[in-house]
N, C-alpha and C positions, 0 to 999 in steps of 0.2 A: 466406485473409488473407495479406497481405504481411509478411515479416519484414525488418527493416532492420539491416544490419551497419555498424558504424563503430568507429573507434579510441576506446575509452572511456578518459577520463582518470580513473583510479581514485582518485588523491589528491584531485582536484577533486570527484569524486562523493561521496567519504566526507564532505566538508564540506557539500555542497549537495543531495545526493539525500535527500529527506525520508523515503523508505522506509528507507534505511540508518540515518538519524538516529532514526527510530522504533524500529528494532531496538536501537540503543544505549540508548535510554531504557528499553526493556523489560529489558535486561541489568542496568541500574542498579536498576530496581525489583525484579528478582528477587534481587539481592544484599541490598538492605535488607529485603525481605520475609523472607528467610532469617534475617537478624539478629534481626528482631522475633520470629519463631517461637522462636528459641533463647532469647531474653530471657524470653518468656512461659513457656516450659517451665522455665527456671531459677527464676523467681519462684514458680511453682506448686509445684515440687519443694521449694523452701525452706519454703513455707507448709505443705506436707504433713507436714513434720517426720518424715520417714522412713516415712510410710505407703505402702502398696503403690500406691495410686492416684497418688501423686506420681511414683513410678518410671514408671508406665504413661504418664502425661502427658508426662514428660520424653522417653521413648523415641519416642512418637508425634510430638512436636514436632521431635525430632531428625531423624526420617525425613523429615518434611515439609520441614524446612530443607535437608536434603541434596538432596532433589529440586529445590528452588528453586535451589540453588547449581549443580546439574548443568545447569540450563537456560542458565546464563550462557555457556558455550562452545558449547552446542548451537544456540542461536538464530541466530547468524550463518551457521552451516553450512546450516541449514534455508532461510534466506532466499537465500543465495548472494551472489556478488560483483555489483557493478553491471553488469559486462560480461555475466555469465551471465543476469541479468534481462533486459537488452536483447536478447540473442540468443534467449531462450526465448519471449518474448511478442510478439504481433503488433502491427504499426504501425497506429495509428488516428488519425483526425482529432479534435482537441480545440480548443476556443476559450475565451477568457476571457469568461465569461457574467455575472460579477458582480464588482464591485470594492468592497472594504471598506477601512476605514482601515488595517488591519494585514495584510490578506491578500486573495486573489482566489479566485474559484470557477471551476474548469475544468469544462466540459461536454464530454463525449466521446461519439462514436458508436461503439458496440462490438458485437461479435458474441457473443451469450450462449450459443452452442452450445459444448459441450465438444469435440466433433468438428469441427475446422475444415474438414474436407473436405465437410461437408454445406452445403446452401444456407444463407446467413446468417439468423439470427434476431436482428434488430437490436434494440438497446436503447440507452438514454441513461444514462450514468454521470456522477456528479459527484465532485469531490474539492476540498477547500479547501487551498490551498497558500500558502506565504509567498515562495518564490523563483521568479522568472520568467527568470532568466539573461539570455540575449541578447534576449528578447522585450520589446516595449513594454507598459507597464501601461495598456492601453486595452481597452474592450469590443470584442469581435469579433476580437481578435488571435488569429491561428492559432498553435496550440502543438502541433505534431506530437508524439505520445506513443506509448508502448506500453501495451497493456491488460493490466494485471497481475490475473489472476483469483485469487479468494479461495476462498470456501466454496461448497458445494452441499449440498442437503438429501438425506436418505436416500430421500425420496419421489421426487425427480427428480435422478437422477445424470447426465442428459444435458445439463443446462443449469446455467450458473453463477448463483449467487444474489448474488454480490458480485464486482464488477470495478472496478478503480481505475486511472485514467490516470497514467502516469509520464512526464513530459516528457523528450524527447531532450536538451534543454538542461541537464538535471541531470547529464548525463554528459560534456558537452563545452562549451568556450567558443568553439568554432569556428562562427561564424554560417553559413558555407557548408555545413557538415554539416547544420545544422538546416534550411536552405533546401532542401537536397537531399532530406531526409526529407519536407518539406512537398510537394515536387513528386512524390515517389514515390506519395503517396496520390492515388487517382483523383479527378477533379473532381466526379464525381457523388456521391461520399461527402461531400466538403466541402459541396456544395449541400444534401444531405439533412440534414446537421447544422445548417446555417444555417436551413433551413426549420423546424427543431424547437427553435430557441433559446428561443422563447417558452414552452417547457414546463419550464423550469428549476425552477419551484416544485413542479410535479408530481413531478419526480425527487427533489427534496430531501425531499418528504413520504413517500417510500417508506422501508421499514425498512432497506434496505441501500444506499440511494442509487443504485438501479438500476431503471429503468423500461423494461419491454419494450414496443416499439412495435407 
C-alpha cells in the first residue's frame, strides 16, 4: 500500500480533523466521568455515617476517578498528531457514497491485512463525516484518505476488524495536495471502489462498518 507525505497544517487539523476532535470529546468525557465518580463516592461516604463500607466505597471511587483523570493527558499521546496519523497509515480511495442533511458517508476501499507486504485482502469501510474541506458535496466525489486501522480480535490477529477513512483534506486547505493524493492512488483501485459503491448498505449493516470483499 502507498503512503502519502505532505505538509500537514496542524492548526487547521486540530479544528477540522474529526479523529482529533473525537479525542478531545473523550478527554472531556473522562474529566466529567471522574467528577461524577468522586461525587458518588462522597455522597455514599456521607450516607454511610462513618461505617467501614463508606470508606471502602470512597476509596474505590477515588481510584476509579484517578484512572479517569489519568486518561486525559494519555489519550492525545496514544492517538498522535495529525501528521503522525497521515504518515503512519496507507493512502486509500474513498468516495462520497451518501449525502444526508447534516453529514455525508464516505465509502473507502481498504486492505484488511495487518501485514501490508502480503497480497491485499480488500474490504469496504464507511465513516460518517461532517467536514469535506476542499471537496464538493456530491455523490461520487473522490476523497483520497488514509485508512486508520482500529481493533482486531484475539482469534484473528492477522486482519483488522475496524478501519476508518481519514480524508487528506482534514490536514490541508491546499487543493493541489489533495489532487496529488488522488492521482497517487492507482486507477484500478478507484475503479474497484466505484464498482462496489452499490454495496454501501451491506457495509453499514456490519458490526464494525467493514465488509470483506
